[in-house]
Backbone bond lengths (Angstrom), bond angles and torsions (degrees), N, CA, C in turn:
res aa  C-N    CA-C-N  psi(-1)  N-CA   C-N-CA  omega(-1)  CA-C   N-CA-C  phi
1 M - - - 1.466 - - 1.513 108.90 -
2 T 1.302 116.05 129.35 1.457 121.06 -176.65 1.512 109.51 -99.19
3 L 1.332 116.50 127.53 1.461 121.48 177.76 1.506 109.24 -90.19
4 I 1.290 114.65 133.08 1.468 120.61 179.78 1.517 107.73 -102.18
5 T 1.294 117.46 118.03 1.470 121.76 178.96 1.511 109.11 -100.68
6 R 1.315 113.04 136.25 1.467 119.10 178.94 1.525 109.04 -106.55
7 P 1.309 116.41 142.56 1.473 118.75 179.47 1.535 110.46 -65.64
8 V 1.357 115.79 138.84 1.465 120.77 178.41 1.525 108.76 -72.88
9 P 1.298 118.23 131.89 1.470 120.06 179.65 1.520 111.40 -56.35
10 R 1.323 114.99 140.24 1.462 120.26 -178.47 1.531 110.61 -63.13
11 A 1.313 117.17 -34.48 1.468 119.92 -178.71 1.523 110.66 -63.38
12 F 1.337 116.97 -36.94 1.463 120.64 179.73 1.524 110.64 -66.18
13 I 1.362 115.60 -40.27 1.465 119.77 179.80 1.520 110.59 -64.74
14 L 1.338 116.64 -42.95 1.461 120.00 -179.85 1.523 110.95 -64.18
15 T 1.333 116.95 -38.84 1.460 120.27 179.75 1.520 111.25 -64.73
16 A 1.342 116.20 -42.27 1.466 119.81 179.86 1.519 111.40 -65.65
17 L 1.357 117.17 -41.86 1.450 119.96 179.44 1.528 111.36 -65.07
18 T 1.339 116.18 -39.29 1.463 119.92 179.47 1.517 111.01 -64.40
19 A 1.346 116.43 -43.37 1.466 119.91 179.03 1.512 111.26 -63.20
20 T 1.339 116.89 -39.67 1.459 120.36 178.89 1.517 111.19 -64.10
21 A 1.329 115.50 -41.90 1.469 119.19 179.72 1.521 111.30 -65.36
22 L 1.324 116.23 -39.61 1.470 119.29 178.96 1.510 110.89 -64.80
23 C 1.323 116.68 -42.53 1.467 119.79 179.62 1.520 110.56 -63.86
24 A 1.319 115.96 -38.97 1.457 119.12 179.71 1.516 111.09 -65.10
25 G 1.335 116.71 -34.41 1.453 119.42 179.68 1.509 113.18 -78.37
26 I 1.344 117.15 -27.40 1.457 120.55 -176.77 1.510 111.60 -87.55
27 A 1.324 118.05 -25.85 1.461 121.40 -172.65 1.516 113.63 -50.51
28 P 1.353 119.92 -50.78 1.456 118.49 -176.82 1.513 114.23 -80.48
29 A 1.327 119.36 0.30 1.460 121.05 -173.83 1.513 112.12 -65.96
30 W 1.352 117.91 -28.32 1.456 119.67 -178.76 1.517 111.55 -75.55
31 A 1.326 116.76 -20.13 1.463 121.27 -172.10 1.515 110.39 -79.24
32 H 1.318 116.92 69.84 1.450 122.62 176.27 1.518 108.83 -118.99
33 V 1.322 116.10 159.15 1.456 120.26 172.25 1.531 107.62 -71.98
34 E 1.309 116.31 122.71 1.458 121.41 -177.80 1.521 109.92 -124.15
35 V 1.340 116.04 154.08 1.456 121.61 -179.58 1.522 109.65 -124.56
36 D 1.317 114.93 143.24 1.459 121.38 177.88 1.529 107.66 -140.68
37 A 1.328 116.59 161.18 1.463 121.45 -178.83 1.513 109.68 -142.69
38 N 1.324 116.02 146.57 1.461 119.56 179.36 1.516 112.25 -83.18
39 N 1.344 117.51 -12.59 1.461 121.50 179.70 1.521 108.34 -152.74
40 A 1.324 116.02 80.78 1.469 121.69 -174.36 1.521 110.56 -85.99
41 V 1.338 116.70 64.82 1.459 122.84 -179.40 1.519 108.64 -110.50
42 R 1.310 116.61 137.01 1.465 121.23 -179.75 1.526 110.77 -59.02
43 G 1.332 114.93 126.42 1.456 120.27 178.83 1.517 114.54 76.69
44 G 1.332 118.29 4.71 1.460 121.17 -177.35 1.516 112.60 -98.10
45 E 1.317 115.62 165.90 1.455 121.80 176.59 1.522 109.54 -86.90
46 T 1.335 116.11 139.39 1.459 120.10 -176.31 1.522 109.90 -154.20
47 I 1.315 115.49 169.08 1.465 122.17 173.08 1.521 107.61 -112.42
48 L 1.311 116.35 115.77 1.467 121.94 178.12 1.520 108.89 -85.10
49 T 1.332 116.19 132.38 1.459 122.01 177.10 1.523 108.99 -117.92
50 F 1.315 116.82 119.16 1.465 122.58 179.51 1.531 108.09 -103.95
51 Q 1.325 114.88 121.95 1.461 120.91 176.68 1.525 108.27 -95.04
52 V 1.324 115.45 115.79 1.457 120.95 -172.75 1.532 109.31 -117.86
53 P 1.334 118.68 110.51 1.470 121.60 176.86 1.522 110.99 -90.99
54 N 1.329 115.30 163.56 1.460 121.39 174.80 1.530 107.63 -100.34
55 E 1.337 116.38 118.37 1.474 121.50 -178.86 1.525 112.21 -108.74
56 S 1.315 117.23 14.70 1.461 119.76 -177.97 1.529 110.57 -70.22
57 D 1.338 115.76 132.04 1.469 120.71 175.50 1.526 111.16 -98.37
58 K 1.349 115.70 10.35 1.465 120.50 179.25 1.525 112.09 -114.62
59 G 1.337 116.58 5.65 1.460 119.86 179.34 1.511 114.54 80.94
60 A 1.347 117.78 13.53 1.463 120.62 -178.97 1.528 110.24 -78.25
61 L 1.334 115.73 155.28 1.462 121.95 177.26 1.518 110.72 -92.70
62 T 1.336 116.30 148.18 1.465 120.18 168.84 1.518 106.76 -80.96
63 T 1.334 116.51 117.18 1.464 120.88 -174.06 1.524 113.83 -115.00
64 Q 1.324 117.45 -9.54 1.465 119.18 179.87 1.518 109.87 -151.22
65 L 1.325 114.75 144.14 1.464 120.98 177.97 1.513 107.73 -140.56
66 S 1.325 115.47 129.33 1.460 121.32 179.23 1.530 109.00 -127.31
67 I 1.340 116.58 131.56 1.465 121.88 -176.05 1.524 108.64 -127.75
68 A 1.324 116.37 127.64 1.458 121.71 176.49 1.528 109.19 -82.50
69 L 1.328 116.09 130.30 1.461 122.41 179.59 1.529 109.46 -105.10
70 P 1.329 117.72 148.46 1.476 120.77 -177.13 1.525 112.37 -79.16
71 N 1.347 117.01 54.51 1.469 121.35 178.74 1.526 111.61 51.29
72 V 1.326 115.89 54.97 1.455 120.30 -179.66 1.522 109.79 -72.95
73 T 1.339 115.82 152.22 1.460 120.12 -175.93 1.519 112.83 -79.76
74 S 1.307 118.07 -19.54 1.462 120.89 178.11 1.522 108.70 -149.18
75 A 1.336 115.32 148.15 1.465 120.06 -179.80 1.519 108.92 -160.06
76 S 1.324 115.69 142.90 1.456 121.68 175.04 1.518 107.84 -151.64
77 T 1.338 117.13 143.23 1.460 121.59 -175.56 1.525 110.87 -101.73
78 E 1.330 114.76 155.91 1.453 121.38 177.09 1.530 109.58 -85.23
79 L 1.332 115.21 142.68 1.457 119.64 176.87 1.523 109.58 -62.93
80 M 1.340 116.42 126.97 1.453 122.16 -177.19 1.524 108.52 -130.16
81 P 1.335 118.52 106.14 1.462 120.75 -176.83 1.527 111.57 -56.49
82 G 1.352 115.64 133.80 1.454 121.22 178.66 1.519 113.90 87.46
83 W 1.324 117.36 -3.71 1.463 121.26 -178.30 1.527 109.65 -127.91
84 T 1.327 115.68 147.56 1.458 122.30 174.67 1.525 109.12 -112.57
85 A 1.331 115.79 126.53 1.468 120.92 -178.56 1.523 110.03 -102.53
86 K 1.330 115.71 145.12 1.457 121.61 179.28 1.520 109.04 -138.74
87 L 1.331 115.74 133.36 1.464 121.77 177.92 1.522 109.09 -105.76
88 D 1.321 115.63 131.36 1.462 121.98 177.73 1.526 107.41 -93.09
89 R 1.337 116.65 100.34 1.463 121.63 -174.99 1.527 111.58 -102.31
90 D 1.330 114.33 149.51 1.453 121.63 171.72 1.523 106.15 -108.48
91 A 1.330 116.26 98.35 1.463 120.31 -174.52 1.524 111.84 -62.49
92 A 1.326 117.20 -37.33 1.465 119.87 -177.93 1.525 111.50 -66.19
93 A 1.327 115.94 -42.67 1.471 119.72 -178.89 1.519 112.31 -86.48
94 G 1.332 117.28 -15.40 1.457 120.13 -178.78 1.514 113.16 71.58
95 T 1.328 117.51 31.86 1.462 121.58 -178.67 1.528 110.23 -126.86
96 T 1.322 115.22 166.80 1.465 122.51 175.55 1.512 108.48 -117.30
97 Q 1.328 116.27 126.90 1.457 121.58 -172.65 1.521 113.65 -98.18
98 A 1.326 117.93 -24.85 1.468 120.00 -176.75 1.522 109.76 -162.27
99 V 1.318 114.67 162.29 1.455 122.38 174.76 1.525 107.39 -138.24
100 S 1.325 116.58 141.04 1.464 120.14 -179.61 1.519 109.54 -139.22
101 W 1.328 114.94 147.38 1.459 122.56 176.52 1.527 108.48 -120.82
102 T 1.333 116.69 137.41 1.457 122.51 178.11 1.522 108.73 -127.46
103 A 1.331 116.68 129.80 1.453 121.61 -177.43 1.521 110.81 -81.17
104 A 1.317 115.89 149.04 1.471 121.10 174.70 1.528 109.11 -71.38
105 P 1.329 118.32 160.58 1.480 120.78 179.85 1.526 111.35 -55.10
106 G 1.324 115.11 131.68 1.459 121.63 -179.48 1.515 114.19 81.78
107 I 1.337 116.70 0.36 1.465 121.59 179.70 1.526 108.59 -110.32
108 G 1.321 117.12 149.22 1.460 121.61 176.69 1.513 110.86 165.49
109 V 1.308 114.57 176.16 1.463 121.25 177.71 1.521 107.86 -88.59
110 A 1.328 116.02 118.06 1.461 121.08 -176.13 1.519 111.24 -82.02
111 P 1.338 117.73 163.05 1.470 120.05 176.14 1.529 111.02 -56.92
112 D 1.310 115.88 147.93 1.465 123.90 -178.54 1.531 112.20 64.93
113 Q 1.343 116.86 20.43 1.454 121.59 175.10 1.523 109.16 -129.64
114 F 1.336 114.85 166.66 1.455 119.63 174.17 1.525 107.47 -141.07
115 A 1.326 115.74 161.26 1.460 121.83 178.68 1.525 108.62 -132.26
116 L 1.347 114.74 154.92 1.461 121.73 179.12 1.527 108.62 -108.86
117 F 1.328 115.33 124.44 1.460 121.77 178.01 1.534 107.28 -113.51
118 R 1.338 116.16 126.62 1.466 120.34 -174.87 1.525 110.86 -121.10
119 V 1.341 114.29 143.20 1.455 121.53 176.31 1.528 108.09 -146.32
120 A 1.323 116.51 133.75 1.465 121.92 178.03 1.523 108.72 -91.78
121 V 1.333 116.47 128.68 1.465 121.14 -177.37 1.523 109.75 -140.96
122 T 1.341 114.17 169.31 1.460 121.99 168.59 1.518 107.03 -103.39
123 L 1.315 117.07 118.21 1.462 121.72 -174.70 1.528 111.23 -72.43
124 P 1.337 117.08 151.52 1.469 120.01 175.03 1.519 110.67 -75.00
125 N 1.317 115.83 163.95 1.465 121.51 -179.99 1.530 109.44 -89.58
126 T 1.334 115.86 70.24 1.460 122.34 -179.44 1.532 109.51 -134.06
127 D 1.319 115.60 168.07 1.470 120.04 -179.54 1.525 112.08 -71.34
128 S 1.319 117.09 -32.01 1.460 121.73 179.19 1.516 108.72 -152.46
129 V 1.319 115.80 163.94 1.456 120.43 179.32 1.520 108.29 -143.86
130 S 1.340 116.02 138.16 1.461 122.26 -178.46 1.527 110.06 -113.30
131 F 1.326 115.05 151.91 1.461 121.01 -176.59 1.528 109.41 -130.36
132 P 1.313 118.61 89.12 1.468 120.64 175.72 1.528 109.70 -57.39
133 T 1.324 116.45 128.85 1.461 121.98 -172.26 1.524 110.36 -125.89
134 T 1.333 115.66 138.17 1.464 121.76 177.07 1.522 108.33 -117.67
135 Q 1.339 115.90 124.26 1.465 122.97 -178.77 1.527 108.48 -112.47
136 T 1.334 116.20 124.82 1.461 121.62 -177.41 1.530 109.75 -115.20
137 Y 1.347 115.80 136.06 1.464 122.39 -179.25 1.524 110.31 -104.34
138 S 1.328 114.28 163.57 1.466 120.32 -177.49 1.522 113.15 -66.97
139 D 1.328 118.56 -19.91 1.470 120.88 178.24 1.514 112.13 -91.79
140 G 1.343 117.33 9.32 1.461 121.21 177.84 1.522 114.37 93.40
141 T 1.316 118.02 -5.75 1.470 120.75 179.06 1.526 109.77 -67.88
142 V 1.327 116.08 135.58 1.473 122.20 179.17 1.521 108.38 -122.96
143 V 1.295 116.31 126.67 1.470 122.25 178.35 1.530 107.76 -117.73
144 R 1.319 116.16 126.36 1.458 121.45 -179.75 1.536 109.53 -107.15
145 W 1.316 114.76 116.16 1.462 121.30 178.00 1.529 107.58 -93.10
146 D 1.341 115.18 86.50 1.464 119.51 -174.43 1.529 113.19 -145.41
147 Q 1.331 117.20 17.96 1.464 119.52 -176.87 1.531 110.61 -91.83
148 P 1.345 117.55 127.92 1.472 120.65 177.54 1.527 110.51 -73.87
149 P 1.326 118.15 168.32 1.469 120.60 177.24 1.519 111.51 -58.56
150 L 1.317 115.96 145.54 1.459 121.42 179.30 1.524 110.60 -76.43
151 P 1.334 117.74 160.71 1.473 119.86 176.52 1.522 110.99 -55.47
152 G 1.305 115.53 133.73 1.459 120.32 -177.21 1.517 113.26 92.12
153 G 1.352 117.06 -2.55 1.457 120.24 177.64 1.503 115.20 91.12
154 A 1.344 117.77 3.63 1.468 119.94 179.90 1.528 109.68 -68.81
155 E 1.337 115.37 154.88 1.456 120.80 -177.52 1.517 110.10 -91.45
156 P 1.344 117.72 132.35 1.469 119.69 178.43 1.519 110.88 -76.66
157 E 1.322 116.38 -179.22 1.461 120.53 -178.01 1.522 111.42 -71.55
158 Y 1.327 116.70 -37.01 1.462 121.30 -179.91 1.536 109.28 -127.08
159 P 1.319 117.64 76.14 1.471 120.64 -175.35 1.527 111.68 -67.56
160 I 1.310 115.72 145.61 1.455 121.62 178.62 1.533 109.26 -77.89
161 P 1.319 118.99 132.80 1.468 120.04 177.42 1.531 110.51 -63.64
162 T 1.312 115.91 125.48 1.464 121.24 -175.29 1.524 109.39 -131.84
163 L 1.321 114.84 141.16 1.461 121.41 -179.30 1.519 109.06 -122.60
164 T 1.328 116.96 126.81 1.463 122.16 176.76 1.524 109.15 -87.81
165 L 1.333 115.80 129.74 1.462 120.94 -176.58 1.524 110.37 -102.76
166 T 1.307 115.25 152.23 1.460 121.94 178.31 1.517 109.76 -108.72
167 A 1.336 115.81 157.61 1.458 120.93 -179.17 1.516 110.28 -74.65
168 A 1.328 115.55 144.23 1.460 120.28 177.44 1.519 109.24 -75.38
169 P 1.325 118.38 148.48 1.467 120.49 177.63 1.514 110.93 -63.11
170 S 1.324 116.48 144.15 1.457 121.43 -178.26 1.521 110.12 -65.24
171 E 1.371 115.22 132.40 1.457 118.94 -178.57 1.524 111.52 -71.80
172 G 1.341 117.87 -30.97 1.460 119.91 -176.81 1.506 114.10 -90.80
173 A 1.323 115.93 9.77 1.468 118.33 -178.54 1.513 109.84 -66.09
174 Q 1.310 115.78 131.38 1.444 122.29 179.63 1.515 109.39 -100.44
175 P 1.319 117.38 142.37 1.467 118.83 177.41 1.509 111.23 -62.84
176 S 1.300 116.38 144.78 1.464 120.49 -179.11 1.510 110.51 -61.87
177 A 1.351 115.09 138.75 1.454 120.44 -178.02 1.513 110.09 -71.25
178 S 1.310 115.40 144.05 1.459 120.05 178.73 1.507 109.46 -72.46
179 P 1.330 118.58 149.30 1.458 120.90 -178.37 1.517 111.81 -58.25
180 T 1.347 115.22 139.55 1.461 121.24 -178.68 1.517 110.23 -75.82
181 V 1.292 115.25 130.47 1.459 121.12 178.81 1.517 108.21 -107.96
182 S 1.345 116.24 123.11 1.460 120.60 -179.32 1.519 109.48 -68.64
183 A 1.331 115.38 123.79 1.460 120.42 -178.12 1.523 109.92 -88.89
184 R 1.300 116.62 136.45 1.458 120.81 177.12 1.522 109.89 -78.33
185 P 1.344 117.96 142.60 1.467 119.64 179.98 1.520 110.77 -63.35
186 I 1.318 114.98 135.29 1.455 120.77 179.77 1.518 108.71 -89.18
187 P 1.315 118.47 123.11 1.477 120.08 -178.84 1.507 110.43 -63.49
188 P 1.355 116.66 142.66 1.467 120.12 179.36 1.511 110.54 -64.85
189 P 1.324 116.86 149.91 1.464 119.35 179.70 1.523 111.47 -63.04
190 A 1.318 114.77 144.20 1.490 119.97 -179.08 1.516 110.33 -65.84
191 Q 1.349 115.36 132.26 1.454 121.00 179.56 1.523 110.23 -82.56
192 A 1.315 114.95 141.06 1.468 119.22 179.23 1.513 109.90 -70.64
193 S 1.313 116.17 140.80 1.465 121.21 -179.79 1.525 109.71 -70.84
194 S 1.348 115.73 142.07 1.466 120.32 179.08 1.517 112.08 -72.66
195 Q 1.359 119.02 -22.01 1.450 122.67 179.51 1.509 109.63 -93.70
196 P 1.334 117.50 137.70 1.464 119.08 -179.35 1.509 110.67 -67.40
197 A 1.304 115.58 144.16 1.460 120.18 179.50 1.525 109.37 -71.68
198 P 1.327 116.41 144.72 1.473 118.94 -179.03 1.519 110.61 -63.08
199 D 1.366 114.53 138.07 1.454 120.74 -179.01 1.521 108.36 -89.13
200 T 1.297 118.25 93.79 1.467 122.87 -176.61 1.521 111.27 -66.29
201 T 1.329 116.98 -38.89 1.469 120.58 -177.97 1.529 111.19 -62.52
202 A 1.326 116.40 -42.39 1.479 119.04 -179.93 1.525 111.26 -62.74
203 R 1.335 115.78 -37.90 1.468 118.08 179.42 1.529 111.33 -64.22
204 W 1.346 115.21 -42.33 1.471 117.68 179.40 1.524 111.44 -62.70
205 L 1.306 117.37 -39.95 1.469 120.78 179.56 1.537 111.41 -65.29
206 A 1.339 114.64 -39.78 1.477 117.55 179.20 1.518 111.20 -65.37
207 G 1.353 115.40 -40.92 1.470 118.80 179.10 1.518 111.63 -64.01
208 A 1.362 115.39 -40.85 1.471 117.90 179.18 1.525 111.78 -64.37
209 A 1.343 116.31 -37.59 1.477 119.09 178.85 1.512 111.49 -64.08
210 L 1.338 117.52 -41.10 1.464 121.20 178.52 1.519 110.68 -63.11
211 A 1.333 116.23 -40.00 1.465 118.79 -179.44 1.521 111.01 -65.71
212 V 1.333 115.55 -42.04 1.470 118.84 179.15 1.531 110.70 -63.87
213 G 1.340 114.97 -39.70 1.473 118.39 178.41 1.513 112.12 -63.61
214 A 1.322 116.87 -40.22 1.474 120.19 179.63 1.510 111.21 -64.79
215 V 1.339 115.59 -39.35 1.467 118.99 178.72 1.535 110.07 -64.32
216 G 1.320 116.50 -39.33 1.462 120.03 179.52 1.528 112.47 -64.35
217 V 1.308 115.62 -41.23 1.462 119.82 179.18 1.517 110.17 -64.41
218 G 1.339 115.94 -41.29 1.469 119.40 -179.44 1.518 111.06 -63.47
219 L 1.319 117.99 -42.64 1.468 120.71 178.88 1.518 111.83 -64.55
220 A 1.288 115.86 -36.40 1.473 119.29 178.92 1.533 110.92 -64.42
221 L 1.312 117.67 -40.84 1.462 120.90 179.16 1.516 110.71 -65.95
222 I 1.316 116.71 -41.23 1.474 118.74 -179.76 1.518 109.85 -63.94
223 M 1.294 118.82 -44.09 1.454 121.46 -179.47 1.515 111.87 -63.83
224 R 1.313 118.32 -34.59 1.469 122.48 179.19 1.524 110.14 -66.82
225 R 1.331 118.00 -42.53 1.447 121.17 -179.07 1.534 111.11 -64.49
226 R 1.331 117.08 -38.27 1.447 119.81 179.77 1.532 111.60 -67.63
227 S 1.274 115.80 -33.52 1.459 118.69 179.20 1.514 110.89 -76.30
């Protein structure tokens, strides 16, 4: 049996190559340093979580991470095995300006992996807050994630991690009043009559006594006549 092969249309080949090229260009786009918070409220306390991927194409490890903080009033880091955390504090102002993590020898974020770095802070009272981040690799490569959005909203090559904050609920807010229900007028209690109510039972007893007496008198007369 002879198989007949037909040439693949050139348009199909071009479409497949274009799709492959687009996928290859888009694949690493998600691998950015990103920040998230469990309570992104202006002026509130929260835990910031930074997701840090390794983008090295040389097999180097991510061994250091430094994040600039917006002069927060309080900050504390989560215990992270294999890493040493350091807070850059301004004792005079009572604020924390930055936090950095350094990996122990032989420790780091390997290629095709990511790590989560957490720090508890008090957020500023602003609409949004940005965290310029510096990522250092074991081969000396330094990547600075500090680029703002491009004109038109396009994403730069190294976007700065940014967190949008929400407004805190108003402290003086009063609960909504329940719907008003029109009350029907309650009739006044009945007043007791000044005249005593007729005693029906006493009348019946008196009538029965009179009847019994009449019967007795009648029997007495009959007995007298017979005698």
